N, C-alpha and C positions, 0 to 999 in steps of 0.2 A: 517392368514386371519382375516378380521374384523368380529367381532361377532355382531356389532350393524347394523341393517338393517332398512331402512325407511319402514313404512307400505305402501303397494301398493294400499290400498283402502283409498280414501279421506274421512275423518270423519268430519261431520258438525252437527250443532244443528238441531233439528227436525223442529223448527219454520222457520229457514232460508231455509231449504230444501223445505218446503211447499210454501214459497214465490217464490222460483225459479221455481217450477214446475206448479204453477197455470197458467191456460190459460187466456190470456188477449185478449178480443175481442174488437179491435179498428179498426176504419176505418180512414185511413189517405189519404188526398188529394182526396176527392170525386169528385171534378170538373176537374180532370186531364183527358185529352183525348190524345190518341196516334196520332201523326201526320201521315197523309197518305202520303206515298212516291210513286212516279211514278215507274212503273215497267221498269227496265232497259232491253234494248234489249239484246238478247243472242248472243253469238259469234257462227256463223254458218259456214257451209261448203263453202258458197260463199265467206265469208271473208278470209278463208284459201286459197281458190283458187286465190283470188286477191293478197294476200301477195306473193304467189309463183310466180305469173305472173309478179309482179313488181320487184322482187329481181334481183340483178345483179349477173351474174355468172363470175367467174374468168377465165373460158375457152373461153368465147365469145370475139371476137375482140372489141377493143375500137373504138366506132364511134365518129368522130369529125364533128361538124357542121362548115362549112366555110362560 
């Protein structure tokens, strides 16, 4: 077996650690506004009923228009 093992804890300088964990309070894009989207209609029971009413069945006889 190998006896050399990498340390599991990352070691870094104290000053560098302080720079990484300091809180930065910045405001970016203050004039940005979300675009208002129109509410989409929901798919309801009437839509399902229309789909079933319009679908063709394989058991019904084929009607021809002459």
